[in-house]
N, C-alpha and C positions, 0 to 999 in steps of 0.2 A: 503494498500501499503506501502509495509516496504519500509526500507532505498534504496534497491537494486535497488528497480525498481522505487525508486521515481528518485538516479542519473542517470537511465539510461533515464528516458522521462530525467532530464535537460539537456543532452549530446542529447538527440534525437532533440529536440528545440532548440537547438545552431547549430547543422548541418542544420536545416531546415530555424534556420535565418540567415545562412549564404548563404544558396542555393538561398533565396528570393534575399538578395541583390544582391547577383550577376546575379542572373535572367534577364531578359529584361523587364520585368515588376519592378523587384525592381531598376532597376536603372534608369524605368524614372520616378518612384517615386522619388527614389532621387534628381535626376536632376531637378524635380518640385518644392521639395522640398528649395531646393539649393534656385533655382529660385526669390518665394515664399520671399525668406529670405530679400533677394537683394534688390525683389519690395517693398518690406516692411521699408528697411531703406532708400533706395533714397525716400519714400512716406513720409520717416521721415522731410525730410532735405527740406521740401517744406511745409511741414504743420503750417497752427498757431500756434505760440506757446503758444499762449492761447487755443486753442481747445484740452481742456486735453485728451476729449473722445477718439475722432482721434488718438491721441497718445499713449492712455492709446491700443486703438484693434492693431497698428501699433504695438508697444511694445513685444505684445501677438503673430503674427502674424509674427516677428521677432523669438524671440522664438522658437513656437513651435518646430521647423526641430529640432532645439538641441536636447529639452526636448524628441522627437523622438528616436532619433539616438541615445540618453544619452541609454534608455530603449532595443533597441537591444543591444548596446553594453554589455550590462548589463547581459540582455539573452547569448551570445557568452560567458561573462566572467564566467558567474556561469556554461555555459555547462565545460568550461576550468577545473572548482575547482573540480565538476563534477567526469570531468574524470579521475582526481589527486587520488581522493578519491575514485573510483575503482578500479584504482591502486595496489594503499596500501591494497583493501580490499581482492584484488586477493593473496597478496603477503603471 
Protein backbone atom coordinates (compact mmCIF):
# COMPACT_ATOMS: atom_id res chain seq x y z
CA UNK A 1 0.00 0.00 0.00
CA UNK A 2 1.53 3.31 -1.01
CA UNK A 3 1.42 6.54 1.00
CA UNK A 4 -1.61 7.99 -0.81
CA UNK A 5 -3.64 4.81 -0.33
CA UNK A 6 -2.73 4.76 3.35
CA UNK A 7 -3.78 8.40 3.76
CA UNK A 8 -7.07 7.73 1.98
CA UNK A 9 -7.72 4.75 4.27
CA UNK A 10 -7.07 6.94 7.32
CA UNK A 11 -9.47 9.60 6.03
CA UNK A 12 -12.14 6.95 5.45
CA UNK A 13 -11.64 5.54 8.93
CA UNK A 14 -12.09 9.02 10.41
CA UNK A 15 -15.27 9.59 8.43
CA UNK A 16 -16.62 6.20 9.48
CA UNK A 17 -15.80 7.02 13.10
CA UNK A 18 -17.71 10.32 12.90
CA UNK A 19 -20.65 8.60 11.22
CA UNK A 20 -20.67 5.91 13.88
CA UNK A 21 -20.61 8.41 16.74
CA UNK A 22 -23.50 10.34 15.17
CA UNK A 23 -25.53 7.20 14.47
CA UNK A 24 -28.24 5.95 16.85
CA UNK A 25 -26.00 3.01 17.83
CA UNK A 26 -23.01 5.28 18.44
CA UNK A 27 -25.10 7.62 20.56
CA UNK A 28 -26.50 4.67 22.51
CA UNK A 29 -23.04 3.25 23.18
CA UNK A 30 -21.70 6.69 24.15
CA UNK A 31 -24.57 7.18 26.56
CA UNK A 32 -24.09 3.73 28.07
CA UNK A 33 -20.36 4.33 28.47
CA UNK A 34 -20.93 7.61 30.29
CA UNK A 35 -23.60 6.03 32.47
CA UNK A 36 -21.25 3.17 33.34
CA UNK A 37 -18.53 5.68 34.23
CA UNK A 38 -20.92 7.60 36.47
CA UNK A 39 -22.13 4.42 38.16
CA UNK A 40 -18.54 3.35 38.84
CA UNK A 41 -17.80 6.70 40.52
CA UNK A 42 -20.95 6.42 42.61
CA UNK A 43 -20.02 2.88 43.67
CA UNK A 44 -16.50 4.02 44.63
CA UNK A 45 -18.01 6.41 47.15
CA UNK A 46 -19.74 3.50 48.88
CA UNK A 47 -17.09 0.79 48.72
CA UNK A 48 -15.08 -0.22 51.76
CA UNK A 49 -11.74 1.66 51.50
CA UNK A 50 -9.92 -1.57 52.38
CA UNK A 51 -11.51 -3.52 49.50
CA UNK A 52 -8.68 -2.92 47.05
CA UNK A 53 -9.90 -5.50 44.54
CA UNK A 54 -13.28 -3.80 44.17
CA UNK A 55 -11.66 -0.36 44.06
CA UNK A 56 -9.35 -1.50 41.22
CA UNK A 57 -12.30 -2.88 39.28
CA UNK A 58 -14.32 0.30 39.75
CA UNK A 59 -11.36 2.47 38.73
CA UNK A 60 -10.99 0.43 35.56
CA UNK A 61 -14.71 0.74 34.79
CA UNK A 62 -14.53 4.50 35.38
CA UNK A 63 -11.48 4.89 33.10
CA UNK A 64 -12.51 2.59 30.27
CA UNK A 65 -14.98 4.96 28.55
CA UNK A 66 -12.35 7.71 28.48
CA UNK A 67 -9.82 5.33 26.97
CA UNK A 68 -12.23 4.27 24.22
CA UNK A 69 -13.23 7.87 23.45
CA UNK A 70 -9.53 8.75 23.26
CA UNK A 71 -9.05 6.05 20.62
CA UNK A 72 -11.99 7.38 18.64
CA UNK A 73 -10.69 10.96 18.90
CA UNK A 74 -7.28 9.77 17.75
CA UNK A 75 -8.83 8.11 14.69
CA UNK A 76 -10.61 11.35 13.79
CA UNK A 77 -7.49 13.46 14.39
CA UNK A 78 -5.40 11.09 12.32
CA UNK A 79 -7.96 11.44 9.52
CA UNK A 80 -7.68 15.22 9.71
CA UNK A 81 -3.90 15.04 9.42
CA UNK A 82 -4.22 12.56 6.55
CA UNK A 83 -6.56 14.98 4.74
CA UNK A 84 -4.02 17.76 5.19
CA UNK A 85 -1.22 15.53 3.90
CA UNK A 86 -3.32 14.57 0.85
CA UNK A 87 -3.96 18.24 0.15
CA UNK A 88 -0.23 18.95 0.28
CA UNK A 89 0.50 16.04 -2.07
CA UNK A 90 -2.11 17.30 -4.56
CA UNK A 91 -0.64 20.81 -4.60
